C-alpha positions in Angstrom: 109.0 53.4 84.7 107.0 56.7 84.3 109.0 59.9 84.9 107.6 62.0 87.6 108.4 65.6 88.5 109.9 66.1 91.9 106.9 68.1 93.3 104.6 65.2 92.3 106.7 62.7 94.1 106.9 65.0 97.2 103.1 65.5 97.2 102.6 61.7 97.1 105.1 60.9 99.8 104.8 63.9 102.2 101.8 64.4 104.4 100.8 67.7 106.0 99.6 67.5 109.6 96.1 68.7 110.4 97.6 71.3 112.7 99.4 72.9 109.8 96.3 72.8 107.6 94.3 74.5 110.4 96.9 77.2 110.8 96.9 77.9 107.1 93.1 78.2 107.2 93.3 80.6 110.1 96.0 82.7 108.4 93.9 82.9 105.2 90.8 84.0 107.1 92.7 86.7 108.9 94.4 87.8 105.7 91.0 88.2 103.9 89.6 90.1 107.0 92.5 92.6 106.9 92.4 93.1 103.2 88.6 93.7 103.3 89.0 96.1 106.3 91.6 98.2 104.4 89.8 98.1 101.1 90.5 101.3 99.1 91.8 103.1 102.2 95.2 103.6 103.8 95.2 102.5 107.4 97.7 102.1 110.2 98.1 99.2 112.6 95.9 100.6 115.4 93.1 101.5 113.0 93.2 98.0 111.4 93.3 96.3 114.8 90.3 98.3 116.0 88.3 97.6 112.8 88.9 93.9 112.9 88.9 93.5 116.7 92.4 92.1 117.1 95.3 93.1 119.3 97.8 95.5 117.8 100.6 92.9 118.2 98.7 90.2 116.3 97.6 92.7 113.7 101.2 93.8 113.2 102.3 90.2 112.7 99.7 89.6 110.0 100.2 92.9 108.3 104.0 92.3 108.1 103.3 88.9 106.6 101.1 90.5 104.0 103.8 93.0 103.2 106.3 90.2 103.0 104.0 88.3 100.6 103.5 91.4 98.5 99.8 92.0 99.3 100.3 95.3 101.2 102.7 98.1 100.9 103.6 101.1 103.1 101.9 104.3 102.0 103.5 106.9 104.3 103.6 107.7 108.0 101.2 109.4 110.4 101.7 113.0 111.6 103.5 111.9 114.8 105.9 109.5 112.9 104.6 106.6 115.0 102.9 104.3 112.5 103.0 103.6 108.8 99.9 103.6 106.8 99.3 100.5 104.6 97.4 100.0 101.5 96.7 97.1 99.2 99.5 96.7 96.7 98.4 97.2 93.1 
């Protein structure tokens, strides 16, 4: 019997639903849109939301996901201490 690594066995026996695949595609599209919008700048949530045409709440969710996954980092706060500025993590 051929030895197989656990992840190979899991890949062969576990199927991913189309819904999950679609959600991942949506997340990746929004992730790229946010990263392209920020570019070399430092932007806060309202600025990002306005630039990409998304609600501030949804933008906050995706930005926090990008911070969690080490794609963005906080770069300071605005003058009124309301919003953090975010930049692409180097």
